N, C-alpha and C positions, 0 to 999 in steps of 0.2 A: 632577884632573890626573894622579893616580897610581893605577896598578892594584895592587891588593893581592892577592899570591898565597897563598891561604888553605892550600893543601896543603903548601907549603914551611914556613909558620908552624907547622902542626901537627907537622911532622917535627922541627923545632927544639925544640918543647915536649917531645916524646917523648925527645930525646936528653938534655935538661936533666934529666928525671926519672930516667934511667938513670945519669947522672953522680953524682947524689945518692946513689943506692944503691950506687955503687962498681962497677957492672957495665955499662960502656958497651960495646955489642956492635956498634955500627955507626959508620962514619965521618961526621962532620958534613956536612951539605949545604952547597952553596955559598951564600953570602949573597945575599939578595934584592936585586936592582938595580931601584930605582924608575924607571919610564919615564915620560916626559912631554915635551911641547913647550914650549920657552921662550916667553914673550910677546915680541912684536916690539918692536923698538927704532927709534923714529921719527927719531932725531937725525940721521942722515945724511940722510934724506928732507928735512928741514926745511932743512938747509944747502944741499941741492942745488936745491929748488924754491922755497924762500922768497924769494930775490931777485927772482923774476919775478911775484911776487903783490903787487898793488897795492891801495891804498886809493882809493876814488872818492867824492868829495864833490860834491854838486850845489848850486847856488845859484839863487835866483830873486829877481826884483825884488820889493820890499816893497810889494806891491800889495793884500795881503790878510793877514788874521790867520791864526795857525797853525791854529786849530780852533774850531768853535762852542763858546762858553762856556769856553774855556781848555783846559788839558791835562786828559785823562781820569784816572780813578783810577789806572790802571796806570802812566801816565807820572809822576804825582805820587809813587807808591811807589818807582819806579825812581830818580827824582831824589833823593828822600830818602836811598835806599840809598847813592848816590854821594856825597851831601853828607857822610853820617855816617862812611863808611869811607875815602873818598878825598879829602874836604875840598873837593870841586868838583862842579859840576853834571854831568848825564849828557852825555858827549861827543857832539857833533853836535846837541844840542838847543838851539833858539834860545831866548833868554831871553824872559820874558813881555813883551809890548809895553806901553809906558807908556800910562796911560788917556788918551784924546782925542789921541793922537799923530797928526798929519796924515800922509796917505800920502806916501811918498818914492820915489825911484828907487833906494835904496841896495839892494845885493844882501845878502840874508840866507840863512843856512843853510837847506837844504830837506830833505837827507836824506843818509845815509851808506851805502855799499855797497862791494862788492869787485870785483875783476877780476883778470886775469892777462895777461902780455904774450905775444902770439901770435908776433910777429916781431921781430927785432932792430932794425928800423926804426921801431918805435913803434905797431904796430896792437895794441890792447887789447880783450879780449873781456870782456863782462858780461852782466847781464840787462837786457832792454828796460825793465822797470818801475824799474830803478835810475836810468835817465836820462830817463824819460818826463817831459815838461813842465819839464825843466831849462832855465834861461836861460844857465847856465855850468856846466861840468863840470871839476872839478880832480882831477887824478890825482896821488897822492903815492906815491913809490917807497919801498922799505924803507930806503933810504939818505937819506931825508928831502927828496930833491929833489922839487919841485912843478912841475906842468905844467899849462897850460890845454889842454884837449882838444877836438877837434872830433868831433861826432857823425857818423860815416859813414853809419849806418843802423841802424834797430831794427825788429824783427819781432815784433809782439805775440803772433802765433799760437804762435810757439815760445818767446818771451820770451828771445830772443837779440838782443844789440846789440854793434856795434863802434864804438870811438872810436879816435882817432888823436892821438898827442902828437908834437911835433917833437923827436925824440931819435934818436940812432943808437948802435950798439954795446951795446944793452941785452940783459940776460939773458932768453932766451925759454923757455917751457916745452916739454917733449917730449909729443907727442900719442900716446896709447895705442890699442890695438886693442880695441875694445868687445867683440869676439867672444871674446877671451881672458878677459874679466872673468867671474869665477864667484861664485855666491852662497855666502856664507860667508867670502869672503876679506876680509883686512884692507884698509881704505882710510882715508885722512886728508884733512882739510879744513883750509885756511888762509884766514882772512878777518878781518873787523873787526866782530864782533858788538857791538852798542851802541856802536860808534865805537873799540872797543879793537882797535888795529891789530895785525897779525901774530899772532892768536890761533890756535892749533893745537888741534884736536880729532881724534879718531879713533873708528873703529868697524868694523863689518863690512858687507858688502853683504847686506841682508835679502831682496831680490828684484829680478828684472829684468823688463822688458816690463810694467810696471804701467800700466794703461789709466786715466790721470787727465787726458788731453788729447786733443783731435781729431787732432793731428798727430804727437805723441810718445809713445813707449813709455818711461816714465821708470825711472830706477834708484832703488830704494828702499834706504836705509841707516838705521843707528842712530846715525850721527855726529851730534853735538850741533850744530844749526844754529839761529841766532837772527837777529833783525833786525840787518842789517849784514853777515851772511854771504853774502847774495844776490849772485850773480855771481862768487863765489870758486871755486877749482878743487876738484874731487874727485880725489884722487891715489891710485894704486896703489902696491904695495911696490916697484915697478921705477922709481918716480919719474916716471910718467907720467900725465898729465891724462886722466881717463876720463870726466868729466862736469862740468857747472856746476851748482853748489848753487843751487836755485832756489825750492823750496817746502817747508813743513812741514805735517803734519797736527796740528791742536791745538784742544783745546776751550777753553783758558785764553789763547791768545795766545803762549804760551811754548813751549819745546821739550818734546815728550812721547815722544821715542823714535822717531819716524817722520819721516824727511826724503826729499825727492825731489831727484834730479839729472837734468839734461838729458844724455842721451848725447852724447859728444864727437863721434862721427861725424855725427850729425844737426846739431849746432851748427856744425861746420866746413863742412858743406854750405851752411848758410844764411849763414854769415859770407862765404863766397866770393861768393855773389850780392850781398850787402850791400857788399862792397868794389868790385864791378864797377858796380853800377847804384844802390846806396842803398836797394833794396828787394828783396822775394822774389817771384818769379813762380811761381804754382801752377796746376795743372790742375783742371779741374772737368768733370763729366759731366752734371749736373742731376738727381740722384735724391735721394730721402729713403729711408733704409734703416733696418733693424732687425735685431736678432739672430735666429738660427734656433734655436728650442727644440728640446730632444730629442724631445718629443712630436710636434711638427710634422714634423721630420726622418723619423722612423719612419713617420708616418702617410701621407706623400706618397711614399715610397720613396727618399728622399735617402740613407738609411742613417744617418749620424751627423750631429750638428748642427754645420754649417760652412757658410761663405758669408755673404753679406749679402742679407737679404731686402729686395726692393724695395717700398716702401710706396706711392710715387707717382713719377710721372715728370714733370718740368717740360716744359710745351708748348714746342716749338721747340728744346729743349735738345740736346746731342749725343746723349744716351741716347735721346731721342724720335726723333731721325733715324736712329739705329742700329737701331730697331725693338724697344727694350727695353720691357717691359710691367710694370705693377704686378703683383705676385705672382711674378715671376721671383725666382730666387735666383742671385746671381752668385757662381760658384765659383772663377773664375780671371780675373786681369786682367793683361795683357801677359805671359801664360805663368806668372805666379806664383800660388800658391795662396792663397785667401782662407780663412783658418782661422776668424777671428772678424769681425764686421761692422766693427770698428774698424780692420781691416787696409785695408779699401778706401779710405777718405779719405786714408790715408798714401801708398798706392801711386799713387792718381790725382794727390794734390797734389804728389808728387815727379816727375810726368811733365810734360815740357815742353809747353806749350801749342802746339796744331798738330800734335802727333804723332798719326800714324795707327796704331792698334793693335787687337789682338784681345781679345775678351772671352768667357768661357765662361759660359753660364747653364743653370740647371736649370728646365725649363718642362713641367708636366704630365706628370711621368714620364720625361722625355728631356733629354739635354743637346744643346745647340746652340751654335755659334760665331757671334759677331756682331762686325762691324768698326765701330769707333768712332774718331772724330777728337776729341781732347781739346781743350776750350776753356780760356780763362784765367778763374780765379776773380777776382772783384772785387778789385783790387789796394788794399792799405792806403795811406794817404797817407804818402808817403816823409818821413822826418824831415829837415828842412832845417837848415843851420847856424844857430846861435843868433843872430847878429847879424841874419841875414835875417828870423827870426821876430820879433825885437824891433821891427823897423821896419815891421811889417805889422799894426798893431793895427786890428781891424775896427771899422767905425763903426756905431753902432747907431741906433734910431729915437729921436726926441725924448722920447717916453714912457718907453723903457726907460732913456735917460740920465738922466731926471729922478731916478731912484732909484739911479743909479750903476751900470748894467748894460748890457752888450751880449750879446745871445743869438742863437742860430741854431737852425733846425730840426733834429730828430733824422732820421738816416738810418734806413731800415728794419733795417739791420744793427745800428745802435746800439740801437734798440728791442728787438730779439731779444736782445742781449747783456745789456742791463739789465733785461729781462722787464717792460717798461712799454708801455702802449698809446699814450701821448703824452708831451708835455713839451717843453722847450726846453733846449738846452745853453748854459751860461754860457761866453762867449767872453772877456769882460773884466770887471774889477771895480773900482769906485772908489767914494769918497764913502760914502753911507749904506749901500750893500750891502757895502762893504768892512769898515766898522765892525761890521756885524752878523755878520761871519764867513763869508760866502758865498765861495766859491772858483772859480777858473777850472776848468772841467770838471764842476761840479756840474750836475745836471739838475733844473729847477724843473718840478714837476707840478701845482701849485695855487697861486694867490694868494687868501688868505682861503678862502672856501669855493667858489671857481670853479675848475674843472679847466682845465688848460691843454694843449692839444694842438698848437699851432703859434705861430709867431712873431706871426701876425695876431691870434690870440686873446689872446696876452700883451700886445701893445700896447694892444688894446681894453680889457682888464681894467685895466691900470695906469692908463690915461687916466681911468677911472671911480672909482678908489679915493680916499679922502679922505687926502691926503698930509699933513695936520696930525696925524694919529694914526699909531701903529705898524702897519706893514703885515706881516701874517703870510704868510710864504712857506714852502710845503711843498716839500722838495727831497730828491732821491736822491744820495748820495754812495757809489759802489760799490753794495753790496747793502743799505745802511742808509738809513733815511728819517728826516728830522728837520725840525722847525719852526724857523725863524729869523724874528727881528723886525727889519724895516727901519725904523729910526726916523728921523724928519725932523730936517734940520739945525737947530740952534738958533742 
């Protein structure tokens, strides 16, 4: 932090020697002034923004156990830490269910996250994964007031959600200009890591435009972000929200110095659509693309590696109708330069379906302009109010119900997302399946040694198994696969 001026130090040393000899011949130099910048003080920012940051707690009906086989090693370690040093269990962590406790309709804690107040009349922004699957959402303000919140809409592709509480005169955040955000500047986060409300952490912007998602260029920071921080604001030194803390890179499951935040301009654009219609409408043109390498660009005369290489064109898609061909390189869309292949999905996705626009392509050594009409990407299922979801429990086949399950076929999009060839999605869990630890949203890929590709195959397999013995079920939960045993009722 301090710059040492060696020339002046040597001058002072020479003066000292002459003084000892009694023959000082020169006047002493001016004293060295240490130069440095003071570390930032975040106290004013906390007072300014803190009242608009909320804790979000989600609840679900007690239809299923917390996890297969109980809490994992990390959960047990964290709970032991809190028991030793705070004399209480990990906040937001449900207590272990009592053995053989029958299923009930009691609401139990599901998760803890963060959010921030967008408007004084109660619109709150958070992450989509914070409220996904929740039967009830509770928003707690810093002044300890609690409100039941309605889910207005959630967009999984950008991980942005908006919920509404019935209150007025609330403190709202100020939204910052993402274009003014610079790499290296200080930023602060407020949230509820591990359920510890109003926790403040700080760091710097490590990078901008990080390509970790199809639709978002993330802000990378070294601000400490942990489970429970999700959905909380990333704040600049002017007290403005510049991002939503959303993800971390970790090999251990804990913070390792790399965090990602959703840029606030993208989040606001998504939130506006959610508030109007409960979902986000995006454009598509029907192409599969790849990066343009330096060697390819030089060999075909493109010059530098830019644009999106078209690997294939979907038959009957807008791109097909516009005359786009496999091997073309899209260099501009709607007049905007395509620097990297990942720029194209964002530009197309942000274009209103039905828009007629121009596209520049590089084909066999020459550029040409094409006119294309953007179509709408397959919309996500809109998140409906909790009460409405609770009253719409799907009915399963007799075979599935005999082991406590209701299942549905996977869509092609779900198969691609999960990277599975087949399987069925669990829609409802009761009885033996509930006791086994199966959750709503799990994907069953096999029963015993029989692969499952559809509801029809699932029903046929369940009908054949010996229900007097434990039934092994292979399932996927996120990216992890596990076996669970559905045991017959005694």
